C-alpha positions as CSV (number, residue, x, y, z in Angstrom):
1,X,-0.6,-9.2,6.2
2,X,-2.9,-12.2,5.5
3,X,-6.2,-12.9,3.7
4,X,-7.7,-13.9,7.0
5,X,-6.9,-10.5,8.4
6,X,-8.6,-8.9,5.4
7,X,-11.7,-10.8,6.1
8,X,-11.6,-9.9,9.8
9,X,-11.1,-6.1,9.0
10,X,-13.9,-6.2,6.4
11,X,-16.3,-7.9,8.8
12,X,-15.5,-5.3,11.4
13,X,-16.5,-2.6,9.0
14,X,-13.2,-1.2,7.9
15,X,-13.4,1.6,5.3
16,X,-9.8,1.0,4.0
17,X,-7.6,-2.1,4.4
18,X,-3.9,-2.1,3.7
19,X,-2.5,-5.2,2.0
20,X,1.0,-5.2,3.4
21,X,3.7,-7.3,1.6
22,X,1.2,-9.5,-0.2
23,X,1.9,-11.4,-3.3
24,X,0.0,-10.6,-6.5
25,X,-2.1,-13.7,-6.1
26,X,-3.0,-12.7,-2.5
27,X,-4.0,-9.2,-3.7
28,X,-6.1,-10.6,-6.4
29,X,-7.9,-12.8,-3.9
30,X,-8.3,-9.9,-1.4
31,X,-9.9,-7.8,-4.2
32,X,-12.3,-10.7,-5.0
33,X,-13.1,-11.3,-1.3
34,X,-13.8,-7.6,-0.5
35,X,-15.9,-7.3,-3.7
36,X,-16.1,-3.4,-3.4
37,X,-17.2,-3.3,0.2
38,X,-14.2,-1.2,1.2
39,X,-11.1,0.3,-0.3
40,X,-7.8,-1.6,-0.6
41,X,-4.3,-0.2,-0.5
42,X,-1.3,-2.2,-1.6
43,X,1.9,-1.4,0.3
44,X,5.2,-3.0,1.3
45,X,8.0,-4.1,-1.0
46,X,6.6,-1.8,-3.6
47,X,9.0,-0.7,-6.4
48,X,8.0,1.7,-9.2
49,X,8.6,-1.2,-11.7
50,X,6.0,-3.4,-10.0
51,X,3.2,-0.8,-10.1
52,X,1.6,-1.9,-13.3
53,X,1.3,-5.5,-12.2
54,X,-0.1,-4.5,-8.7
55,X,-2.6,-2.0,-10.3
56,X,-3.9,-4.8,-12.5
57,X,-5.0,-6.7,-9.3
58,X,-7.8,-4.1,-8.8
59,X,-6.6,-2.5,-5.6
60,X,-7.7,1.1,-5.1
61,X,-4.4,2.6,-3.9
62,X,-0.7,1.8,-4.1
63,X,1.8,3.2,-1.5
64,X,5.4,3.4,-2.5
65,X,7.5,4.1,0.6
66,X,10.7,3.9,-1.2
67,X,10.0,7.5,-2.4
68,X,10.5,8.7,1.2
69,X,12.6,6.2,3.2
70,X,15.3,5.7,0.5
71,X,16.0,9.3,-0.1
72,X,19.3,10.9,1.0
73,X,18.9,14.2,2.9
74,X,19.9,17.5,1.4
75,X,22.2,19.6,3.6
76,X,20.4,22.9,3.7
77,X,21.1,25.5,6.3
78,X,19.8,29.0,7.1
79,X,22.2,31.3,8.9
80,X,20.9,34.5,10.4
81,X,23.3,37.3,11.6
82,X,22.1,40.0,13.9
């Protein structure tokens, strides 16, 4: 959630750090601070329209939860008669 937490996770030897609900400026700073020592995943408040701007920060992965948590369920049933 914060740049301080990114530093703490990096110093603890994390392989991947999730940047949750960070601004573009914060993500850019996190990429600079980590300097390739681990992978960074941007997540939270992520819309498809925002992906190019987020990708330009240099993060390694981008998670778009809206693809799954905003979907309406399909009513599918399987009836078996014996």
